[in-house]
LUMLO-729724 format. One record per residue: x, z negated, y negated of N, C-alpha, C in turn. Coordinates in steps of 0.001 Angstrom, whole numbers, padded with zeros to 6 digits, always signed. Last residue first. Example, Ala and Ser with C-alpha at 12.3 -4.5 7.8 and 13.67 -1.06 7.14 Angstrom:
BEGIN
+012850-007080+002250+013670-007140+001060+012900-007870-000030/+013190-007800+005690+012300-007800+004500+013200-007800+003300/
***
This chain:
BEGIN
-018337-010620+020292-017841-011634+021233-018992-012151+022088/-018024-007127+019682-018811-008356+019578-018330-009322+020639/-016768-004408+017876-016500-005415+018901-017353-006655+018653/-017791-001092+017460-017821-002447+016922-017673-003460+018052/-015777+001686+017722-016778+000867+018392-016693-000568+017891/-013732+002634+016209-015023+003311+016085-016144+002549+016774/-011024+001891+015517-012126+000916+015634-013483+001559+015441/-009951+004921+014134-009615+003535+014460-010881+002691+014466/-010733+007474+013354-010039+007326+014631-009724+005888+015031/-012117+007310+010906-012631+008150+011985-012031+007784+013338/-010689+005718+009189-012037+005297+009542-012608+006096+010720/-008374+007300+009010-008308+005940+009551-009680+005475+010003/-009382+009625+007810-008776+009691+009145-008721+008310+009796/-010247+008614+005321-011212+009234+006238-010662+009258+007659/-007767+007777+004261-008851+006809+004468-009886+007343+005455/-006376+010190+004083-005885+009138+004971-006978+008116+005270/-008023+011503+002171-007820+012077+003512-007357+011008+004495/-007743+009841-000072-009057+010041+000531-008931+010573+001959/-005042+010129-000699-005558+008809-000312-006901+008936+000407/-005113+012882-001349-004240+012379-000283-004731+011030+000232/-006835+012941-003533-007196+013653-002312-006379+013148-001125/-005294+011453-005364-006625+010982-004971-007051+011636-003657/-003043+013156-005582-002893+011789-005076-004231+011232-004594/-004185+015383-006764-003591+015511-005422-003440+014134-004788/-004853+014216-009217-005911+014737-008347-005411+014897-006915/-002340+013670-010294-003241+012559-009979-004345+013006-009026/-001422+016270-010687-000690+015387-009772-001570+014217-009343/-003328+017022-012593-003247+017751-011321-002507+016913-010279/-002701+015325-014673-004003+015165-014009-004021+015894-012671/-000264+016397-015451-000304+015050-014901-001606+014783-014159/-001205+018803-016461-000300+018818-015309-000267+017452-014636/-002715+017810-018607-003339+018645-017583-002509+018660-016311/-000851+016472-020167-001909+015709-019516-002611+016519-018426/+002039+016463-021104+001331+017481-020321+000241+016791-019504/+003802+014815-022450+002565+015202-023124+001800+016298-022410/+006041+013759-021326+006099+015171-021708+004843+015646-022425/+005253+011089-021027+006574+011412-021566+006647+012841-022074/+002666+011017-020077+003040+010109-021165+004432+010336-021725/+002349+013125-018122+001321+012823-019122+001872+012069-020320/+004723+013269-016580+004122+014471-017150+003186+014139-018307/+005188+010570-015882+006196+011331-016625+005574+012547-017312/+002849+009943-014446+003200+009209-015662+004175+010007-016517/+003093+011742-012303+001928+011803-013177+002232+011130-014512/+005431+010751-011169+005398+012130-011661+004241+012322-012629/+004543+008261-010386+005597+008351-011394+005634+009750-012003/+002636+009023-008500+002225+008237-009657+003266+008301-010764/+004186+010362-006635+003195+011117-007395+002718+010347-008621/+007578+009204-007153+006350+009278-006371+005341+010048-007218/+011165+009396-007143+009868+009781-007702+008760+009559-006666/+013773+008914-006507+012789+007855-006226+011444+008130-006903/+015216+011170-007194+015268+010725-005799+014272+009606-005481/+015647+012619-009468+014259+012465-009039+014154+011818-007661/+018199+011013-011089+017530+012292-010943+016061+012082-010609/+018296+007791-009548+018942+008854-010336+018330+010229-010059/+014946+007415-010979+016238+008042-010741+017026+007410-009619/+012667+006023-011620+012536+007320-010966+013841+007952-010545/+013580+003612-012545+012977+004542-013510+012916+005961-012935/+014418+001670-010804+015264+002862-010949+014783+003831-012017/+012805-000659-011203+014076-000744-010500+014986+000457-010730/+010466+000004-012642+011319-001091-013098+012718-000995-012495/+009488+002209-011217+009564+002261-012677+010529+001199-013200/+009415+001399-008581+010431+002387-008968+010554+002501-010491/+007332-000581-008857+008641-000889-008300+009708+000109-008745/+005049+000705-009919+005745-000335-010672+007158-000586-010169/+004107+002589-007943+004642+002991-009244+005542+001929-009859/+002272+003765-005163+003358+002928-005680+003909+003479-006998/+000275+005050-003821+000051+004773-005240+001194+003990-005888/+001163+005104-001210+001007+006388-001907+000860+006184-003411/+001034+002359-000632+002313+003069-000630+002244+004377-001397/-001722+001883-000818-000795+001155-001692+000556+001833-001771/-002643+003495+001235-003004+003854-000144-002109+003125-001145/-001415+002024+003359-001126+003441+003130-001464+003859+001703/-002417-000643+003093-000987-000361+003131-000682+001090+002769/-005247-000361+003097-004561-001029+001987-003087-000624+001927/-005619+000928+005566-006077+001567+004326-005352+000972+003126/-004576-001032+007286-003947+000282+007193-004342+001002+005918/-006427-003100+006958-005030-003309+006562-004286-001981+006404/-008718-001945+008084-008707-002314+006667-007279-002471+006151/-007781-001669+010714-008293-000516+009974-008245-000784+008472/-007185-004255+011466-006094-003297+011296-006538-002067+010515/-009784-005246+011722-008909-005770+010670-007760-004812+010397/-010612-003806+013949-011337-003660+012680-010490-004140+011511/-008713-004723+015870-008792-003311+015503-009518-003093+014173/-008265-007147+016997-007936-007027+015574-008113-005601+015060/-008610-007049+019672-009715-007600+018892-009453-007566+017385/-006121-006049+020592-007338-005207+020656-008482-005718+019785/-004444-008369+019891-004249-007052+019277-005500-006177+019386/-005510-010544+021560-005459-010573+020091-005413-009187+019475/-005395-009624+024353-006590-010199+023711-006554-010023+022193/-003020-008458+025164-004257-008039+025818-005518-008541+025112/-001119-009666+023538-001133-008205+023641-002465-007707+024202/-001556-012358+023967-001867-011811+022636-001933-010282+022668/-000754-012453+026641-002080-012916+026266-002490-012335+024906/+001877-011697+026482+000936-010804+027169-000503-011162+026817/+002956-013911+025186+002916-012635+024474+001970-011639+025143/+002475-016017+027171+002062-016120+025775+001906-014749+025118/+001201-014982+030440+002260-015395+029506+001776-015306+028057/-001592-016195+032281-001056-015124+031439+000045-015658+030528/-002962-017844+034081-001502-017791+034123-000877-016694+033282/-005600-018312+033924-005204-017231+034834-003692-017056+034896/-005562-020208+031886-005913-020641+033251-005483-019597+034285/-005041-018489+029755-004062-019511+030125-004306-020008+031549/-007398-017014+029648-006144-016322+029952-005065-017312+030383/-009191-019041+028942-009365-018350+030215-008081-017637+030630/-008183-019667+026411-008196-020700+027451-008334-020065+028835/-008653-017331+025038-007268-017750+025275-007193-018805+026383/-011450-017369+025042-010736-016217+025601-009290-016577+025930/-012128-019693+023712-012401-019601+025141-011660-018441+025795/-011727-019346+021016-010669-020018+021764-010874-019878+023271/-012674-016274+019472-013048-017485+020222-011904-018047+021059/-011217-015353+016420-011350-015020+017841-011662-016290+018622/-010638-016209+013909-012060-015980+014210-012292-015605+015674/-007921-016283+013726-008607-017575+013820-010092-017413+014133/-007422-013561+013367-007024-014213+014620-007767-015525+014803/-008354-013194+010761-009021-012499+011859-008678-013144+013203/-006492-014736+009357-007916-015105+009322-008678-014455+010471/-004175-013233+009868-004272-014622+010336-005737-015079+010390/-004754-010846+008563-004570-010843+010017-004723-012248+010579/-004973-011751+005879-006055-010991+006516-005956-011061+008040/-002472-012981+005473-003707-013773+005371-004863-013062+006070/-000769-010760+005753-000644-011914+006645-001919-012746+006650/-001476-009146+003618-001743-008678+004976-001692-009835+005972/-000548-010892+001591-001942-010445+001624-002324-009996+003027/+002207-011261+002056+001288-012384+002183-000167-011978+002271/+003498-008867+001380+003327-009221+002793+002261-010299+002970/+004122-008030-001146+002702-008174-000793+002475-008443+000690/+006951-008033-001281+006159-008644-002344+004735-008954-001876/+007823-006512+000859+008087-007961+000854+007176-008668-000144/+007088-003974-000047+006492-004514+001175+006653-006029+001240/+008742-003704-002280+007293-003709-002447+006578-004292-001247/+011235-003717-000996+010932-004762-001974+009436-004857-002226/+010983-001401+000549+011113-002700+001214+010792-003837+000252/+010922+000571-001424+009738+000352-000594+009794-001007+000105/+013545+000406-002376+012427+000096-003270+011173-000228-002461/+014944+001225-000074+015205-000094-000671+014046-000520-001568/+013939+003800+000273+013755+002802+001328+013938+001395+000784/+014777+005071-002045+013340+004895-001834+013072+003864-000750/+017712+004831-001693+016971+004356-002860+015502+004075-002554/+019065+006019+000409+018728+004596+000507+017775+004120-000577/+019867+008592+000008+019145+008314+001239+018720+006849+001368/+021169+008527-002458+020126+009532-002223+019257+009186-001016/+021685+005439-004126+022008+006341-003028+020851+007281-002731/+020923+003596-005933+021328+004891-006469+021720+005875-005384/+020324+001239-004689+019298+001822-005556+019684+003172-006153/+022643+000592-003170+021349+000737-002525+020322+001471-003386/+025602+001367-002701+024811+001351-003941+023361+001643-003534/+027364-000594-000402+026377+000461-000594+025678+000278-001931/+030179-001318+001628+029442-001497+000386+028496-000316+000200/+032055-002925+004075+031021-001928+003789+030325-002293+002485/+033684-004449+006159+034136-003698+004987+033162-002552+004696/+032761-007546+007157+032414-006128+007317+032783-005391+006037/+033015-010300+007121+034194-009492+007378+033919-008021+007599/+030857-011708+006323+031045-011565+007768+032196-010625+008114/+031119-011433+003587+031182-012775+004169+031446-012716+005669/+030643-008737+003172+032003-009254+002959+032176-010614+003628/+027883-008732+003714+028799-007901+004501+030227-008424+004394/+027001-010400+001677+026874-010832+003069+027766-010016+003986/+027459-008785-000538+028231-010022-000401+028163-010565+001024/+025543-006821-000188+026955-006448-000060+027842-007672+000102/+023282-008524-000623+023459-007786+000630+024923-007414+000838/+023597-009648-003252+023511-010490-002067+023821-009731-000781/+026109-008037-005357+024750-008273-004903+024731-009027-003581/+028637-007328-006225+028314-008752-006126+026891-009048-005753/+027741-004360-007051+028874-005232-007382+028427-006688-007345/+025289-003268-006408+026465-002814-005656+027675-003720-005884/+022325-005119-005978+023439-004772-006864+024684-004416-006058/+020201-006015-004536+020740-004709-004176+021970-004323-005002/+019625-008432-005816+019996-008444-004395+020680-007139-004000/+018926-007535-008375+020092-008404-008214+020574-008425-006764/+016642-006126-007677+017742-005415-008345+019030-006212-008189/+015037-008168-006757+015622-007261-005779+016694-006373-006392/+014396-009384-009216+015031-010157-008156+015727-009233-007164/+013083-007335-010527+014362-007807-011063+015126-008617-010022/+010786-007211-008887+011681-006054-008995+013050-006465-009525/+009646-009724-009368+010090-009371-008013+011067-008202-008059/+009056-009435-012097+009958-010494-011648+010520-010167-010273/+007234-007326-011997+008484-007162-012745+009512-008198-012300/+005119-008449-010579+005852-007333-010001+007185-007092-010693/+004963-012025-010536+004823-010758-011255+005648-009672-010567/+003763-013809-007672+004797-013504-008649+004520-012159-009312/+001976-014072-005673+001537-014563-006978+002588-014309-008060/+003377-013147-003458+002209-012392-003927+001823-012803-005343/+005359-015033-002787+005741-013800-003495+004561-013030-004077/+003703-017069-001404+004257-017291-002743+004655-015990-003448/+003013-016696+001216+002110-016147+000203+002667-016273-001217/+004893-017998+002711+004808-016544+002860+003906-015915+001806/+004352-020667+001988+005625-020039+001623+005529-018522+001677/+001872-021242+003168+002007-021236+001706+003246-020471+001270/+002585-021087+005852+001500-020247+005324+001600-020135+003808/+004569-023062+006007+004941-021662+006181+003857-020727+005653/+002995-025384+005591+004120-025069+004703+004479-023588+004785/+001246-025281+007756+000720-025212+006388+001810-024835+005394/+003002-025609+009962+002263-024352+009770+001743-024199+008346/+004715-027599+010906+004847-027126+009528+004110-025839+009248/+005151-026578+014320+005151-027611+013284+005334-026987+011898/+003170-025078+016736+004157-024847+015681+004043-025923+014609/+001076-025441+018441+002286-026211+018718+003361-026041+017644/-000881-023636+017724-001057-025038+017357+000211-025869+017548/-000433-020569+016280-000070-021379+017449-000065-022859+017064/-000727-019169+014014-001967-019587+014668-001713-020424+015918/+001823-018459+013354+001176-019485+012542-000147-019972+013147/+002300-016417+015244+003099-017642+015270+002400-018771+014514/+000442-014530+014397+000344-015092+015748+001105-016400+015844/+001468-014019+011858+000114-014568+011989-000092-015191+013366/+003960-012897+012480+003895-014168+011755+002527-014826+011900/+003108-010547+013773+003972-011511+014467+003906-012886+013800/+001617-009332+011705+000981-009688+012973+001797-010745+013708/+003583-008906+009758+002438-009765+009457+001719-010219+010714/+005216-007035+010979+005725-008395+010800+004586-009364+010508/+003182-004918+010969+003956-005312+012138+004451-006747+012043/+002188-004885+008324+001269-005057+009449+002014-005510+010698/+004580-004804+006730+003487-005727+006432+002575-005954+007631/+006302-002893+008057+006745-004229+007669+005569-005188+007516/+004716-000595+008634+005569-001210+009657+005899-002653+009307/+003365-000130+006163+002631-000268+007418+003462-001022+008451/+005469+000042+004300+004426-000970+004141+003677-001203+005447/+006843+002279+005296+007511+000976+005236+006485-000140+005117/+004866+004268+004938+005373+003950+006277+006024+002575+006306/+004612+004349+002150+003471+003939+002966+003914+003528+004365/+007172+005300+001491+006723+004005+000973+005568+003472+001823/+007039+007811+002734+008037+006829+003167+007617+005427+002738/+005002+008987+001226+004800+008781+002662+005795+007765+003215/+006261+009049-001278+005016+008308-001110+004729+008011+000352/+008409+010768-000723+008674+009360-001049+007418+008499-000901/+007060+013209-000327+007834+012604+000762+008056+011122+000506/+005981+013587-002895+005107+013539-001722+005809+012847-000556/+008288+013708-004456+007305+012645-004689+006390+012471-003484/+009430+016049-003459+010166+014785-003351+009197+013610-003495/+007437+017817-004227+007720+017628-002799+008523+016364-002550/+007560+017558-007042+006323+017295-006317+006602+017009-004850/+010098+018367-007780+009726+016964-007973+008476+016606-007173/+010020+021110-007425+010760+020300-006448+010406+018821-006566/+007181+023031-007824+007988+021992-008460+008670+021146-007386/+005355+024721-006778+006679+025285-007048+007645+024264-007628/+003090+023182-006683+003647+023646-005414+005035+024242-005584/+002577+022896-009439+002940+021742-008610+003640+022186-007334/+001789+025459-010143+003043+024933-010678+003524+023728-009875/-000651+025488-008868+000371+026448-008456+001746+025973-008926/-001915+023536-010403-001694+023293-008970-000642+024248-008405/-002023+024761-012902-001309+023485-012754-000998+023187-011292/-003619+027016-012374-002206+027188-012721-001409+025892-012552/-006283+027281-011791-005458+026568-010816-003961+026637-011143/-007408+027391-015143-007728+027522-013725-006813+026669-012839/-007032+026911-017767-006027+027766-017120-006265+027874-015614/-008463+026193-020880-008714+026368-019451-007706+027344-018853/-007148+023956-023130-007246+025381-022834-007373+025570-021321/-008342+021375-025323-007863+021823-024009-008091+023317-023810/-007220+020846-028606-008325+021327-027779-007790+021835-026446/-004823+018094-028811-005427+019359-029223-006573+019745-028289/-004186+015721-027312-004655+015678-028698-005404+016951-029095/-003289+016144-024748-003910+014861-025042-004496+014779-026430/-002460+018661-024195-001418+017709-024569-001974+016342-024937/-003401+020845-021605-003822+019894-022628-002710+018902-022906/-004783+023217-019773-003505+022978-020430-003815+022122-021645/-006917+022340-017005-006672+022693-018407-005213+022473-018778/-007584+021311-014620-007735+022765-014752-007456+023245-016179/-007467+018605-014849-006385+019249-014110-006463+020771-014177/-009774+017739-016043-008629+017997-016915-007492+018705-016193/-011358+017371-013698-011716+018372-014717-010509+018744-015569/-010058+015281-012375-010162+016594-011723-010491+017678-012748/-010458+013316-014353-009105+013711-013956-009114+015082-013294/-013226+013046-014353-012548+013531-015558-011134+014014-015253/-013560+011943-011824-014130+013260-012108-013489+013877-013347/-012262+009501-012292-011758+010412-011265-012273+011828-011510/-013868+008324-014316-012476+008689-014602-011886+009653-013572/-016348+008072-012733-016259+008938-013919-014811+009295-014280/-015662+006189-010687-016068+007555-010366-015885+008492-011558/-014799+003739-012108-014029+004429-011072-014404+005910-010951/-016428+002834-014229-015027+002398-014158-014199+003255-013202/-018951+004013-013824-018301+004112-015130-016801+003828-015033/-019492+003350-011138-019491+004745-011571-018728+004921-012878/-019420+000575-011176-018453+001298-010354-018349+002754-010799/-021656+000115-012843-020330-000346-013247-019243+000414-012488/-023677+001196-011241-023415+001753-012567-022023+001382-013057/-023497-000506-009018-023275+000925-008858-022966+001597-010188/-024165-002946-010221-022849-002767-009608-022520-001293-009447/-026823-002430-011063-025768-002769-012036-024358-002560-011478/-028076-001805-008457-027925-000810-009515-026865-001183-010549/-028490-003971-006777-027297-003137-006565-027041-002148-007698/-030846-005194-007604-029631-005998-007499-028364-005150-007346/-032700-003095-007583-032489-003880-008803-031157-004619-008763/-032629-002264-004906-032218-001351-005974-031877-002115-007249/-033676-004513-003642-032332-004043-003297-031770-003140-004387/-036256-004550-004727-035347-005665-004994-033901-005259-004721/-037212-002168-003603-037134-002313-005063-036159-003423-005439/-037106-002799-000884-036309-001677-001398-036136-001761-002910/-038960-004923-000813-037559-005147-000418-036657-004051-000983/-041289-003636-001531-040776-004700-002405-039303-004974-002105/-041582-001978+000691-041383-001382-000640-040806-002409-001602/-041993-003887+002676-040820-003014+002760-040511-002397+001403/-044418-004985+001766-043235-005833+001926-041965-005001+001952/-046120-002849+001937-045803-003383+000618-044556-004258+000656/-046134-002674+004735-045661-001551+003929-045254-002018+002541/
***
C-alpha cells in the first residue's frame, strides 16, 4: 500500500510542472478566448458583455462561410497529399532494393526546415501568371493555357493548400516511414513465400498495421489545415477579396486590423471547437483496437 502511495506521489511530483506549464501556455489562453468572445472589446477599453451577438454575427458573415469552406479544403489537400503520397514514398523508401534511399529520405525532408515565408515566395514565383513555372510548362508542351493560380476564384485556395502540403510532407513521411520500419520483417517474408505481389503485400499488411500512425497523422493534417494562416497571409493576404480566407485569417483581420477582439475571439473559439470535434471523431472511429505483433 505504501509502495503504491509513494508511486502516486512520485508521479504527481514529476507530472505537475508539465501540467502547470501546459495549463498556463495552452488551457488558460483558450479559456480566455472563449470568455472574450462574449464581449464587445477593442483590446484597450473596458469590455462590454453582449452575450452570443458575436456568434450570431459570424453566422451572418459571408467571410465566415468562405473561411470555413477554405479550411476544410486546406485540410483535405493535406490529408490526400501528405498521407497518400507520404505512404507511397515511405513504402518505396523502405524497399531494400531501392538505390539512394538515404539521399531521397534527406531530400524529401529538406522543405520542412525551410522558412514558411521562403516556401511561400518560392510558390508565388511558380504560380506567377506571367512567366511562372507552371504556365511556362504548358507553353513548353504546346498547350495554349494560362491560369492566374493565386487570383482565380476556384484555384486560389487549392494552390495555396498545395504549397502548404508540399512544405510539410517530410514530417508525415518520417512518421509513416518509421512506423513501417517497426513492422516485423517476418510478416513480409511469409507473404513473399506465399507468392503475394508487392503492392498486395503492402495493402494487406502495411496499411492495416499503420492504423495507429494514420490516426496521429490525420489529426496533424486536419488540424494543420484548419489552422492554416501563414501561406495565405504571405501569398495572397486573404485576397483577392475574401476568396482565400480561413478562420485564422479572419480572426487576425478582426482582432489586429479592425480592433474587434471580441469578434476575433468568437472566430477563434469556433476554430478550437472545429479542431476538437475532428480530433474526437478521429480518435473514436480510427484504430480503436490496439494492434500487437
